[in-house]
N, C-alpha and C positions, 0 to 999 in steps of 0.2 A: 631842068629840073632832076633830068635825070643824073645829071654828075651831083647834085646837091643830096640826092635820096641815096647815090651810093657811097658818098662818103661820109653820110648818116649811117647807114647800115655798119661801115668800115669801124666808128669809132663806139656804137654800140657794141659791136662783135667785140673791139680790144679791151671793151671795159668787163663785159662779161667775162672774156678770156682770165684777165686779170686777177679776176675774183674768184676765178679756178687755182690760183698757185698757193702757196702757203704763205703764210705771213711770219717772219720770222723774231718782230721785234713788238714787245709786249705795252699795249694789251692787244693790239690786232689779231696776237696770234691766239687769242682766246678764242675767235670766230674759224680756225683750223679744221674744226672737228666736226661743224655745221656743213650741209651739203649746200652746196653751191646750185643745185637743181633738185628736185624732186618730179619724180615720174607722173604727168598727168595736170602739172602744175605752171603758174608763168612763174619766174623770179622776176624780184623787184631789177630793173638794169641797175642800181647801183643802190646799197647798202650806206647809212649813215656810217658816221665815225665813232669809234669807241665812247662811249658818254659816262663821266660819274656822276654820280645822284646819290639821294638819301633817302632812306624811309623809316621804318619802324625798328627792322632790322639792324640796320646802322648803315654807313658810308659804303656803295659798292661800285664798281666797275661793268660798266654792261656793254655786248658789241649784239647786235643780232642780223638775222638772214630774214626777208620778208617775203611769200610767194602767196600766188591769188588763182582763183581759176572760174571761169566765166561761164557756166554750165545752160543759161539761157538770158534774154533779156529781164528777168525777176530773179535767178538765184548768180548769185555769187559767192563766192566759197574764200575768205582769208586764213591765212595760217602766217605765222611766225615762230622762231627758234629765238630766245635769247640765252645770252650765258651771263648770269652777274658772279660776280668775286668779289667778296666780303674778306674782311683784314683777316689773317690767315689762325687767329686765336678765336674766330667763331664758330660756334656750332651751331645751326639754324633750325636742326630738325626738331627741336620744342618749339619754334616760334611757328613752324609752319602746319605743324599739328594744331597748335592753338588757333591758327587761322583759319584752318579747314575743317575743325570741330564748331566754331562760331558759323562759318558758310553751310554746315550743316544743318542747323538750325532750322532754314527758310525752306518750306515746302517745296519749291519748285527747284531746289538744289539738291544733285545727287551728288555724295563724296564715296571715292572709294582708296583705299592702299594698295596701291599693285608694285611690282616690280618690272623694272625694265634691263634687260642685260645685266640683270643681278645685282642693279641697285635698285634703293627705296626710290618708291615715286608718291606723289599722291595726287589722283584725279578729282577735278570739282567741275562738274557741268551746271551750269544756268539753262533754264527752260521757261524762265518767266516771260518771256518775249516770243516764245512760240519756236523761234528757231534757237538751237544749242547753241551757246558760247561756254569753249571748255580750256581750262589751265590744267595743265600737266605739269608738276614739280619732279624733276628728277635730282635728288642728292647726288650730286657726282665726288663730291669732296664735302668734309662738314661745313666748311667755308664756301663751296663754289657749285651754284645751281645752273641747269639749264630747265629754262621752262618753253612750253609748247603751251601756244595762245592760238585756238580756233574762233572764229569767227562762221556761224555756221557748219562747224563741224564737230561731230558728237565725238565721247569718250576713246571707241574701240577705233574711229577714224586716225584720233589725234596719238592714238598709242602703238598703231601701224606706223605712223609718218617716222616716230621718235627714233624707227629701226635704222633710219637713214643716220643718225647722228653718230660720228665717233667719239664714244664716251673716255677712250682711255689719250686722245688727243687734248678733248679739251680740260682732262684732270693732270698732261703734262704740261701747259702751259705754264709760262713762268716769263 
């Protein structure tokens, strides 16, 4: 049993260590600006591979990092960073403004335009279930976004966690 636990710990440690190393190839290098660890949060032992999908703003490629914090048997907080890259000719700000304006129509939703490290960002917090759910969208490039999504996380906490993102590295990924 002890040998198995030791081997499992080694594999987990190697997996987490590999996540800390910069990735040189597209689209994995989009993740290079996202922190592998957040103080006070547990990182997921493995992040999913880059994914390509489509929404109303177009086709995008995304990478993620996921974290959680168990504060008690009844209080869990989950947080995720997502980088979404759309076609170079896209300018997403108008679509984001429209979505934020639509969300603001709900009485349980609070919206605010903010600046994060000199970049335009839009914060939306929904309190309809009692616990806050927050989404902050940072426009890194006209066609590249960083999303901070938090379950049981308020706006100020999400904005503070965005301070750990290296937006220059996110912008430089090619």
